[in-house]
N, C-alpha and C positions, 0 to 999 in steps of 0.2 A: 697240271702241269709243269715241267720241267725244266728249270733256266739256272743254265749252267754259264759259268763265266767262261772267258778266251782269252789265255794273258797275250796280247799282243805289244810290243815295243813299239814307243812312242802315241800309244794310245791311253787315254784314261781311263776306258773301258770299252769291253765289247764283249755282250752275250747273246748265250743262244738261247732259245726257246723252242720246246715241241711240246704240242700237244693234241696225243692221241686222238682224245673226243671230237674236240674240231678239226684237225688235221691241218692245223697250225706248224710250220717249220719254218723258222725268221729270224734274224739276225739284228741287231741293233750296233751300230760303233759311235761313240762319242769320243773324236778327235782329240778335241780343247776347247776345254771352256774358261779361260786366261779373259776372255773379254765378255763372256757371258754365257748363258744358258747356250746347250748346241742346239739349234736348228736347221733343218734338212727334214725333206722329202722322205716318204716312205714306194716304196716303190714294187709290183708285185709281177716276178719272172719267173716261167719256167726253166730256171736252170740248170746244167747237167748234173750239177753234184756239189754239196755245202763247201767244196774247196772254192769253185768259181764264183759262189755266190759271195764269198767271206772278200774273196780280192777285190770282188765291184763294191762290197759295203764299204772297205777299207779306204780305196780310190776317190769312192764318192765322200765320205766322212771329210775328208783331207780336204777334197775340194771347195768341200762347206766351209772350212776354217777358215780357206784363203778366200775365197768367197765375200764372206760376211767380211774379214779383217778391213779388203780394200775397198768394200762397199759404207766400210764404219755403219754397222748393223747395231753395233752394242754387244752382238752373239757370238757365237763358239760355233763348232762345225760338228754336225753329227748326222748317219742317216740311220735307215732300217728296209730291209729288206726281208720280203715273203716270198721263199721257193714256193714256186705249183701256179698251174694254168690258171690265167685270169677268167677264162671262160667257165672257172669252177668256183667262182667264188662263194660265198655263206656268210648268211648272219651269224653263224656261230665262230667261223673264224674272224668277224673283224672285232668280234666281241671279247675273244681270247688275245686278238693282237692289242686292244685296247688295254689290258690286262697285264700285259707284256712292257707296254710303254711306262706304264703307271711303274710298275715292278723297278726303276729307274731311277724312281725320285723326283723328276723334274729339271733333272740333267740333260734330258735329251726332251724337246719339240717337236713334234711330228706336220706335217704335211703331206700336199699332194705331189704325187712323181707320175713316173710312166704307170702304165693300166691301174691307177688309184685316183677316182673322182670324189664328189663332195661328197655323195651318197656313202659311200664306202667310209670317208672320214668322220660321219654322221653317227656310224652307228659304233666308231671308234671312240666316241666321245659322251658314249653313254657309261665309257668304265673309267675313263681319265681325262682330265682336263687339261692334258698336256695335246693341243691340238689348235694348227690356227689353220687358217684357208679356206674356213668354210663358209656357207650360203650368206650373203647380205643380210637375209630376214632373220639369221640368228645372230646379227650383230658381228659379224666377220666381215673379213674382206673378199671372200668371194675365190672364182678360179682365178692365178695367180697366170695362168698363161698368156694373157693379154698386154698383161705388165712385161711379162718377160721378151713377148714377141717388140712391144715397145721400146725396152731397152735397146734390145738386137740393132735394132732397126736404127736408132739414133746413134747406136756403136757405129754400125755400119756406115753409114752416111759420114763419120767423121775419121774411118778409112779412107774410103775414098779421096777424100781431101786430102789427106795425109801426105796420098799418092800420085792424084791426078792433079790437086791444084784449085777443084771446087768439088763440093759437097752435090752437088747438082747429077741426078741418078736417070735422066733423060737418055736414053738411047744406052745407059749402061748396062754391060749384060750379068746378070746372076744365075750359077747354075747352084739349086737347092736340093739337098738329100734329105729328104723325109719329110713330111708336110702331115706332120698329126696338128695338136692344136698352136703350138707353138708356129711351127714351119709354115704350117697356112695361113697364122695370120699375118706374117713374114711375108709371106709372096703376097698377099692382098696389098700391104703396107708396098711393097716395093711398084705394082704393079701400076696402082695408083699415082705412082710417082714418075710414068714414065719410064719405068727400069722394062729391059728385055728379059723374062725368069723364065728360067728352064726349071724341071724337077723333078724326079721320081721320088717315089715310094710304092714298098711291099704292095700297101692297099692301091690298087690303079683305080678306083672309084672316087678315093679324094684327088687326085690329083686330073681326074677326068672334069672332077666340078670343079677344080681351078681353071682348068682350061675352058669349058666354059661359060662359066661368067666374069672372067678375070683376062682371058687370054693365055694364059700361061703354055708354057709348051713342051708338054711331056717329052720325057727321054729315058733309056734304058739305065741302069746303073753304071755300068763302063762307061758312056757317053757323059754322064753330069759329073764324073771323078774326072775324067781328062780333056773336055771339051774346050776348048780356048773362049776365055771369056775374063771377066774383069775381077768378078767375085767368087769364090767358091763357099757354099753356105752351110755346112754341116750341120743338122738340125736333126738326128737321130742317134742312135745310140753311140758309145765311144770307141777308144781306138782304130777310128775310120782313119786317119793317118800313121803311116807307117813305113817300115822299108820296100813296100811293096806299090803302097798306092803314093804315096808322094813324087815318084819321079813318075808319075802319070797326070800328074798336075799341069794345068798350062793357062791357069792364071796368077793375077797381083798381089790379091788379096785371099786369106782366109777369115771368113766373121760370118761365126755361126752360132747357135741356140745349144746342142751337145754339149754336154757333161764329157769330163777326161777326154777330148779330141785326139791329143796324142796319149798312139801306145807307149813309147816311151820320150824321156827328157831328151834323149838326142835327137827325136824328130823334129823339136824346136830348132835347134840347130843345121838341122838339113833344110827347114824352109828358111832361116837364112842366110844361107849359101847361096841357094837359087834365087834371092831375091825376092822372096813372096813374104808379105807383110804378114804375119800372124797376129790377130787379135785373141789373146789367150780366154780361153773358155768361161771361168770361172770370173775375168774383168765384165766381158761382155753380156753375158746371160746373167748379169745378177736383179735385173727387174725385177722378177719375181719373189724372190728373198728378200728384198727390198720391201715392197707392197706388203708382203707377209708381218715382218718385222713392226711394222708401223702398228701393227694389230697391238702390240705391249709397250707402246707407250702410253703413259702415265692419265694421257685424258683417250686414250681407245684411237682405232683406227680411223684418218679421215686421212680421203683419196688426195686431195691437192698435195699433202706433205707427200705421201708417197707419192706423186708425179714427179713434184720438186726434187726429193731424194734420185728418181729414176733418170734423170735430167745430168745430173752429175757423172752418168757413165763416160760419155766423150771424154770430161775431167782425165779421171780415172786411167782410160786407155793412152793418153797424152803425155801424163806421169810416168807410165809401164814405158811407151814409145819412146821418152827423153833416156830413162833411164837404162833402157837396153844400147842406144847409140854411144850415152856417155861412157857406160862399162865396156864395151865391146863385145855383150853377149845377146843370148836369144830372147826374144820378148817373152818367153815361156819362162826364162832363166830369172827377168825381171821382174813378173810377177810375184812368182815366189817370193824373193827377195825383197821386195814392197811390203809385202805379207809380212812377211817371218819379221823383217824390222819393227812393223805395228805390231806384233804381240809381242816382242822382247821389249818394248816401250811401254807397254801395259805390266809386263811381270816388274820392271823394273820400278814405274810407280805403285804396285802394288806391294813390293818389297821395303818402300822406302815409309809406308803409310802407318 
């Protein structure tokens, strides 16, 4: 396996792995370990080229740094991506990925992300101990998706209370873009609370199942982005809010599970100027990483402790929204400001020790 360093300013370490035997072409980005080892998921995606993959892994790893800081997980931020078609997974590929993770020497701890499941990570685990989010049977915390969905649900309810004066979801309209494992779980929770839920996903069977079992309304992508609703919940890939899509929004709140929802920092300001309350992605979707981080506590994983920490997400949102109001800035900028404050305070304590 050929492993090469990629110098990137502002990142502690970025590395590339190429392994002709297994077909592995992957990147690991360690953004910051001031607060602890860099924890972040592994995703597999058919990127058009390495440059596209590098952009993604850098954005994601920085987001993980901020997410872990605001969630007080005691961890830093990192991410890994495998460049390739998820339909062409192999045991050899994930064994090689395990070797790649191991080569970083514990500065990066991996977990599930897009197109990566527990079965894949179990193979990675054969070559490295720096893996979280495995099955309960193996003593780990299991699939983090339900915990991510639970945190988003709690955060969304707080946003509704902030805007409308009550967190009662009965009759509230929510448009969900993306009904994967997290989006589907969120849709079910919302429907059970009496919300009118509209959803779109490239996988039409997912939405059809939600329609049949929970009364979710199927709509096309253009409709889910532009329909008049109380909440727009992006739960697919990032960059969905940008110069082209923000003018189409007819919602009061943006609160969803997707990472890197904003394509540019300015997009947060554009939402603010339109009077749309934006729940910063890495604040509201931290439930999964909080759950996984509990595995690393001295006494090991405890679900009740994880749920207790996830219930703090509305409080973290309140702190972010209050800071945005007091500073006259977007909620996206406020979240970054708060995360940076937490990291700088930790650096100061370390230098004085």
